[in-house]
All heavy atoms as an XYZ file, in Angstrom:
597
protein
N     102.457    120.786     91.221
C     102.373    120.992     92.609
C     101.906    119.710     93.326
O     101.052    119.013     92.904
C     101.315    122.103     92.824
C     100.641    122.152     94.250
S      99.305    123.312     94.371
C      99.681    123.917     95.951
N     102.597    119.248     94.368
C     102.121    118.151     95.131
C     101.030    118.422     96.077
O     100.999    119.514     96.742
C     103.337    117.533     95.937
C     104.388    116.802     94.898
C     105.263    115.843     95.745
O     105.643    116.151     96.855
N     105.624    114.775     95.171
N     100.153    117.447     96.175
C      99.009    117.593     97.056
C      98.845    116.299     97.888
O      99.256    115.226     97.397
C      97.734    117.901     96.275
C      97.759    119.269     95.623
C      97.402    116.783     95.271
N      98.290    116.452     99.023
C      97.902    115.228     99.798
C      96.436    114.952     99.550
O      95.641    115.876     99.659
C      98.196    115.494    101.294
C      99.673    115.518    101.657
O     100.420    114.834    101.029
N     100.103    116.423    102.505
N      96.186    113.670     99.422
C      94.770    113.188     99.233
C      94.369    112.393    100.472
O      95.096    111.387    100.810
C      94.655    112.371     97.996
C      93.284    111.894     97.752
C      95.092    113.191     96.720
N      93.238    112.742    101.017
C      92.651    111.955    102.093
C      91.256    111.433    101.665
O      90.550    112.100    100.909
C      92.455    112.867    103.393
C      93.746    113.308    103.971
C      94.497    114.375    103.479
C      94.221    112.675    105.085
C      95.677    114.813    103.987
C      95.458    113.037    105.670
C      96.156    114.109    105.121
N      90.889    110.214    102.226
C      89.707    109.605    101.834
C      88.885    109.383    103.062
O      89.405    109.011    104.131
C      89.975    108.324    100.983
C      88.716    107.777    100.378
C      90.680    107.359    101.865
C      89.003    106.615     99.437
N      87.510    109.529    102.985
C      86.588    109.348    104.078
C      86.430    107.924    104.260
O      86.676    107.104    103.364
C      85.310    110.057    103.919
O      84.587    109.446    102.864
N      85.861    107.515    105.399
C      85.534    106.165    105.648
C      84.454    105.693    104.535
O      83.738    106.550    103.982
C      84.969    105.958    107.028
C      83.642    106.674    107.267
C      83.165    106.438    108.639
O      83.942    106.760    109.633
O      81.916    106.161    108.811
N      84.391    104.454    104.294
C      83.520    103.886    103.263
C      82.165    103.961    103.795
O      81.853    103.631    104.964
C      83.966    102.452    102.878
C      82.909    101.802    101.886
C      85.367    102.330    102.318
N      81.239    104.364    102.924
C      79.824    104.594    103.368
C      79.027    103.432    102.972
O      79.336    102.603    101.982
C      79.249    105.879    102.726
C      80.088    107.166    103.043
C      79.639    108.299    102.279
C      80.378    109.460    102.582
N      80.039    110.641    101.817
N      78.013    103.169    103.694
C      77.182    101.967    103.476
C      75.929    102.263    102.758
O      75.169    101.438    102.369
C      76.738    101.352    104.852
C      77.850    100.946    105.717
C      78.788     99.807    105.074
O      78.251     98.855    104.387
N      80.042     99.916    105.224
N      75.820    103.419    102.168
C      74.564    103.900    101.605
C      74.728    103.947    100.049
O      73.902    104.562     99.373
C      74.175    105.356    102.058
C      75.250    106.404    101.859
O      76.285    106.032    101.308
O      75.007    107.512    102.301
N      75.660    103.217     99.478
C      75.925    103.206     98.110
C      76.714    104.424     97.459
O      76.894    104.389     96.303
N      77.109    105.231     98.363
C      77.905    106.366     97.952
C      79.388    106.091     98.003
O      79.812    105.374     98.942
C      77.663    107.711     98.778
C      76.295    108.279     98.561
C      76.177    109.462     99.557
C      75.985    108.729     97.240
N      80.156    106.535     97.002
C      81.596    106.415     97.124
C      82.138    107.295     98.220
O      81.496    108.250     98.623
C      82.151    106.804     95.743
N      83.318    106.940     98.713
C      83.872    107.823     99.770
C      84.119    109.253     99.206
O      84.318    109.450     98.069
C      85.200    107.128    100.107
C      85.084    105.771     99.594
C      84.077    105.794     98.455
N      84.123    110.211    100.132
C      84.493    111.572     99.812
C      85.957    111.723     99.867
O      86.620    111.066    100.642
C      83.795    112.521    100.861
O      82.392    112.383    100.782
C      84.198    114.017    100.559
N      86.562    112.546     98.912
C      88.023    112.759     98.924
C      88.246    114.222     99.278
O      87.472    115.140     98.711
C      88.549    112.447     97.552
C      88.412    110.936     97.306
C      89.966    112.896     97.310
C      88.801    110.459     95.859
N      89.216    114.520    100.016
C      89.626    115.937    100.274
C      91.058    116.010     99.784
O      91.936    115.129    100.126
C      89.456    116.365    101.660
C      90.348    115.644    102.799
C      89.535    117.871    101.854
N      91.357    117.108     99.081
C      92.702    117.364     98.510
C      93.214    118.577     99.302
O      92.613    119.633     99.350
C      92.685    117.613     97.021
C      94.117    117.839     96.500
C      92.028    116.461     96.314
N      94.421    118.335     99.805
C      95.103    119.458    100.657
C      96.446    119.707    100.112
O      97.108    118.809     99.529
C      95.239    119.070    102.119
C      93.939    118.787    102.807
C      94.213    118.189    104.230
C      93.018    120.006    102.946
N      96.918    120.919    100.288
C      98.303    121.236     99.841
C      99.217    120.336    100.631
O      98.984    119.916    101.786
C      98.550    122.628    100.116
C      97.409    123.125    100.976
C      96.404    122.038    100.918
N     100.389    119.987    100.021
C     101.429    119.191    100.711
C     102.271    120.218    101.615
O     102.802    121.147    101.154
C     102.321    118.503     99.633
O     103.325    117.794    100.328
N     102.265    119.979    102.849
C     103.026    120.886    103.749
C     102.328    121.091    105.110
O     101.208    120.659    105.285
N     102.997    121.846    105.962
C     102.493    121.954    107.330
C     101.237    122.798    107.364
O     100.452    122.843    108.368
C     103.631    122.703    108.039
C     104.347    123.259    107.045
C     104.203    122.393    105.755
N     100.870    123.667    106.385
C      99.751    124.487    106.387
C      98.440    123.690    106.099
O      97.335    124.217    106.312
C      99.846    125.633    105.457
C      99.706    125.283    103.989
C     100.981    124.698    103.238
O     101.760    124.300    103.933
N     100.883    124.639    101.941
N      98.582    122.480    105.665
C      97.380    121.613    105.353
C      96.608    121.248    106.570
O      97.206    120.834    107.564
C      97.879    120.442    104.535
N      95.278    121.412    106.466
C      94.428    120.987    107.551
C      93.029    120.600    107.049
O      92.545    121.305    106.174
C      94.251    122.003    108.675
N      92.381    119.597    107.539
C      90.990    119.191    107.155
C      90.216    120.399    107.655
O      90.296    120.844    108.781
C      90.608    117.915    107.895
C      91.459    116.760    107.509
C      89.181    117.644    107.588
C      91.358    116.252    106.129
N      89.290    120.910    106.716
C      88.518    121.975    107.141
C      87.553    121.694    108.291
O      87.147    120.579    108.464
C      87.644    122.306    105.901
C      88.373    121.664    104.820
C      89.143    120.511    105.357
N      87.256    122.659    109.100
C      86.457    122.409    110.341
C      85.144    121.768    110.039
O      84.618    120.823    110.814
C      86.110    123.727    111.137
C      87.335    124.252    111.776
C      86.964    125.402    112.710
C      88.247    125.933    113.406
N      88.199    125.896    114.778
N      84.491    122.173    108.908
C      83.123    121.569    108.600
C      83.213    120.100    108.102
O      82.151    119.500    108.023
C      82.412    122.385    107.583
C      82.973    122.376    106.178
N      84.101    123.089    105.787
C      82.503    121.673    105.070
C      84.330    122.835    104.559
N      83.452    121.949    104.072
N      84.449    119.603    108.001
C      84.584    118.211    107.599
C      85.237    117.365    108.668
O      85.564    116.148    108.503
C      85.481    118.015    106.330
C      84.878    118.781    105.074
C      85.849    118.794    103.909
C      83.511    118.025    104.658
N      85.627    117.971    109.843
C      86.403    117.343    110.822
C      85.469    116.206    111.559
O      86.012    115.435    112.280
C      87.010    118.308    111.850
C      88.129    119.088    111.156
C      88.768    120.072    112.145
O      88.428    120.292    113.214
N      89.820    120.772    111.598
N      84.204    116.250    111.462
C      83.372    115.313    112.063
C      83.411    113.884    111.404
O      82.995    112.856    111.983
C      81.864    115.653    112.083
C      81.266    115.727    110.700
N      81.457    116.794    109.783
C      80.460    114.924    110.075
C      80.922    116.448    108.659
N      80.263    115.362    108.805
N      84.021    113.885    110.179
C      84.243    112.623    109.448
C      85.530    112.032    109.830
O      86.463    112.639    110.161
C      84.105    112.927    107.890
C      82.760    113.540    107.489
S      82.776    114.122    105.769
C      82.829    112.504    104.919
N      85.634    110.663    109.551
C      86.810    109.908    109.756
C      87.674    109.964    108.490
O      86.985    109.731    107.367
C      86.566    108.453    110.115
C      85.934    108.223    111.368
C      86.881    108.437    112.545
O      88.098    108.218    112.394
O      86.438    109.000    113.607
N      88.856    110.379    108.491
C      89.710    110.575    107.277
C      90.893    109.718    107.457
O      91.544    109.575    108.452
C      90.088    112.052    107.138
C      88.958    112.905    106.854
C      88.314    113.700    107.758
C      88.357    113.137    105.597
N      87.268    114.388    107.137
C      87.229    114.089    105.800
C      88.519    112.623    104.346
C      86.450    114.426    104.755
C      87.726    112.976    103.282
C      86.691    113.940    103.515
N      91.373    109.177    106.250
C      92.597    108.423    106.203
C      93.464    109.022    105.087
O      92.936    109.420    104.045
C      92.333    106.952    105.882
C      91.700    106.206    106.864
C      91.597    104.683    106.459
N      90.633    104.671    105.350
C      90.738    103.703    104.383
N      91.625    102.773    104.486
N      89.834    103.800    103.414
N      94.787    109.179    105.353
C      95.646    109.592    104.342
C      95.694    108.558    103.288
O      95.644    107.305    103.466
C      97.107    109.643    104.912
C      98.214    109.833    103.812
C      98.382    111.027    103.253
C      98.877    108.686    103.466
C      99.300    111.136    102.244
C      99.843    108.989    102.455
C      99.996    110.102    101.916
O     101.020    110.267    100.967
N      95.570    108.996    102.009
C      95.541    108.033    100.849
C      96.689    108.122    100.039
O      97.374    107.110     99.675
C      94.269    108.370    100.002
C      94.031    107.345     98.924
C      93.515    106.065     99.199
C      94.227    107.725     97.652
C      93.307    105.166     98.177
C      93.911    106.774     96.538
C      93.531    105.500     96.887
N      97.231    109.322     99.614
C      98.328    109.410     98.778
C      98.789    110.875     98.655
O      98.151    111.782     98.900
C      97.943    108.983     97.355
N     100.082    111.114     98.190
C     100.675    112.258     97.756
C     100.794    112.223     96.327
O     101.574    111.305     95.897
C     101.923    112.703     98.566
O     101.714    112.653     99.896
C     102.515    113.961     98.094
N     100.221    113.125     95.519
C     100.259    113.048     94.123
C     100.421    114.446     93.593
O     100.402    115.478     94.197
C      98.967    112.401     93.519
C      98.802    110.978     93.947
C      97.773    113.221     93.856
N     100.684    114.479     92.252
C     100.692    115.877     91.564
C      99.239    116.360     91.426
O      98.329    115.512     91.295
C     101.326    115.802     90.216
C     102.749    115.537     90.293
C     103.595    116.635     90.952
O     103.327    117.865     90.725
O     104.549    116.311     91.669
N      99.077    117.652     91.473
C      97.641    118.274     91.445
C      96.889    117.807     90.182
O      95.593    117.787     90.272
C      97.676    119.762     91.540
O      98.526    120.223     90.454
N      97.506    117.431     89.085
C      96.760    117.047     87.987
C      96.496    115.519     87.821
O      95.876    115.095     86.879
N      96.856    114.787     88.810
C      96.650    113.377     88.903
C      95.123    113.134     88.852
O      94.343    113.791     89.448
C      97.269    112.697     90.192
C      97.284    111.228     90.101
O      96.206    110.661     90.263
O      98.403    110.678     89.897
N      94.700    112.079     88.147
C      93.272    111.767     87.945
C      92.635    111.451     89.279
O      91.390    111.649     89.426
C      93.017    110.770     86.907
C      93.503    109.322     87.326
C      93.152    108.340     86.204
C      93.391    106.974     86.676
N      92.982    106.009     85.656
N      93.293    111.053     90.313
C      92.693    110.781     91.635
C      92.166    112.040     92.217
O      91.145    111.926     93.073
C      93.664    110.059     92.566
C      92.887    109.312     93.634
C      94.662    111.024     93.130
C      93.643    108.213     94.343
N      92.624    113.251     91.858
C      92.092    114.418     92.526
C      90.674    114.754     92.032
O      89.933    115.572     92.579
C      92.982    115.666     92.224
O      93.016    115.916     90.821
C      94.405    115.404     92.883
N      90.349    114.206     90.808
C      88.927    114.444     90.254
C      88.827    115.735     89.444
O      87.700    116.052     89.051
N      89.859    116.387     89.247
C      89.801    117.670     88.446
C      91.164    117.966     87.813
O      92.229    117.465     88.201
C      89.434    118.786     89.388
N      91.119    118.856     86.808
C      92.363    119.169     86.109
C      93.327    120.067     87.124
O      92.734    120.622     88.102
C      91.894    120.164     85.042
C      90.466    119.907     84.780
C      89.887    119.420     86.106
N      94.600    120.025     86.894
C      95.512    120.667     87.768
C      95.145    122.110     88.054
O      95.254    122.581     89.220
C      96.910    120.547     87.220
N      94.825    122.903     87.128
C      94.449    124.264     87.317
C      93.261    124.436     88.250
O      93.287    125.392     89.101
N      92.265    123.492     88.148
C      91.148    123.640     88.965
C      91.560    123.311     90.459
O      91.050    123.963     91.419
C      89.990    122.750     88.480
C      88.728    122.900     89.182
C      87.623    121.964     88.597
O      87.627    121.937     87.275
O      86.777    121.362     89.301
N      92.359    122.285     90.572
C      92.801    121.941     91.913
C      93.592    123.062     92.623
O      93.350    123.451     93.759
C      93.616    120.610     91.844
C      94.270    120.267     93.208
C      92.760    119.428     91.307
N      94.543    123.576     91.861
C      95.355    124.624     92.405
C      94.615    125.892     92.710
O      94.850    126.532     93.617
C      96.511    124.922     91.434
C      97.488    123.691     91.333
C      98.587    123.746     90.276
O      98.803    124.809     89.714
O      99.204    122.724     90.038
N      93.612    126.250     91.801
C      92.809    127.404     92.155
C      91.942    127.229     93.437
O      91.853    128.109     94.305
C      91.839    127.640     91.007
N      91.362    125.993     93.708
C      90.579    125.718     94.862
C      91.542    125.802     96.099
O      91.232    126.324     97.172
C      90.015    124.271     94.797
N      92.830    125.231     95.929
C      93.697    125.299     97.082
C      94.075    126.719     97.405
O      94.139    127.135     98.618
C      94.944    124.384     96.893
C      94.668    122.867     96.614
C      95.945    122.189     96.343
C      93.965    122.390     97.862
N      94.273    127.534     96.434
C      94.717    128.919     96.590
C      93.610    129.688     97.242
O      93.755    130.517     98.117
C      95.170    129.528     95.343
N      92.347    129.439     96.807
C      91.182    130.246     97.209
C      90.686    129.654     98.654
O      90.440    130.490     99.470
C      89.994    130.067     96.160
C      88.811    130.723     96.537
C      87.634    130.416     95.535
N      87.344    129.002     95.475
C      87.489    128.205     94.452
N      87.975    128.637     93.344
N      87.136    126.952     94.545
N      90.549    128.339     98.816
C      89.940    127.841     99.956
C      90.883    127.002    100.920
O      90.535    126.738    102.062
C      88.838    126.818     99.562
C      87.826    127.420     98.688
O      87.443    128.612     98.867
O      87.370    126.761     97.605
N      92.045    126.624    100.398
C      93.011    125.875    101.168
C      92.644    124.334    101.033
O      93.377    123.530    101.670
N      91.706    123.896    100.322
C      91.307    122.516    100.223
C      90.415    122.402     99.017
O      89.890    123.349     98.430
C      90.665    122.002    101.391
C      89.259    122.664    101.603
C      88.126    121.966    101.187
C      89.133    123.783    102.362
C      86.880    122.579    101.339
C      87.925    124.430    102.502
C      86.784    123.851    102.041
O      85.539    124.419    102.167
N      90.239    121.152     98.554
C      89.179    120.840     97.512
C      88.510    119.521     97.906
O      89.215    118.595     98.359
C      89.844    120.668     96.169
C      88.773    120.531     95.046
S      89.520    120.217     93.339
C      89.591    118.451     93.448
N      87.219    119.501     97.834
C      86.397    118.267     98.204
C      85.887    117.666     96.980
O      85.338    118.446     96.064
C      85.317    118.650     99.176
C      84.390    117.515     99.433
C      85.787    119.202    100.472
N      86.026    116.366     96.827
C      85.365    115.663     95.787
C      84.410    114.693     96.466
O      84.729    113.840     97.182
C      86.410    114.828     94.917
C      85.750    114.085     93.852
C      87.463    115.731     94.456
N      83.139    115.041     96.309
C      82.011    114.295     96.922
C      81.873    112.894     96.264
O      81.961    112.811     95.079
C      80.599    115.036     96.880
C      80.650    116.245     97.582
C      80.687    116.135     99.137
O      80.311    115.012     99.633
O      81.075    117.013     99.745
N      81.527    111.870     97.092
C      81.175    110.619     96.498
C      79.932    110.572     95.799
O      79.039    111.304     96.109
N      79.910    109.875     94.683
C      78.692    109.756     93.935
C      78.184    108.409     94.020
O      78.839    107.419     94.265
C      79.026    110.028     92.514
C      79.518    111.432     92.248
C      79.916    111.708     90.774
C      80.443    113.125     90.622
N      81.215    113.349     89.528
N      76.859    108.342     93.840
C      76.150    107.072     93.964
C      76.621    106.170     92.885
O      76.622    106.533     91.663
C      74.708    107.215     93.940
C      73.848    105.903     94.257
C      72.537    106.357     94.919
C      71.881    105.097     95.359
N      71.704    105.030     96.740
N      77.019    104.927     93.206
C      77.553    103.988     92.150
C      76.308    103.459     91.323
O      75.233    103.170     91.901
C      78.290    102.864     92.719
O      77.462    102.195     93.706
N      76.512    103.334     90.086
C      75.437    102.810     89.139
C      75.518    101.347     89.084
O      76.581    100.823     89.136
C      75.429    103.586     87.838
O      76.704    103.267     87.292
N      74.329    100.773     89.065
C      74.370     99.246     89.011
C      75.030     98.772     87.713
O      74.910     99.393     86.671
C      72.907     98.855     89.095
C      72.167    100.120     88.972
C      73.061    101.254     89.038
N      75.740     97.655     87.805
C      76.257     97.069     86.596
C      75.296     96.576     85.650
O      74.174     96.069     86.014
C      77.180     95.901     86.957
N      75.522     96.738     84.316
C      74.426     96.295     83.398
C      74.785     95.026     82.837
O      75.889     94.560     82.811
C      74.288     97.277     82.256
O      75.352     98.142     82.138
């Protein structure tokens, strides 16, 4: 299944950007509770692509259930 990946603006607090995965097609929409953020289209990939942050089955289940999947940015660890 193809999905569209959007990425939030880069944050200055040490957190990686948030990613939202949406189905590919006209039914796709950024959820209302995330519309306050700035989003940029990043890529169209298969649901199992590693950029989605989850296995294909998990991505597809989230899309079927919620219509989207969010991958929250994590604090980057300092280089050792």
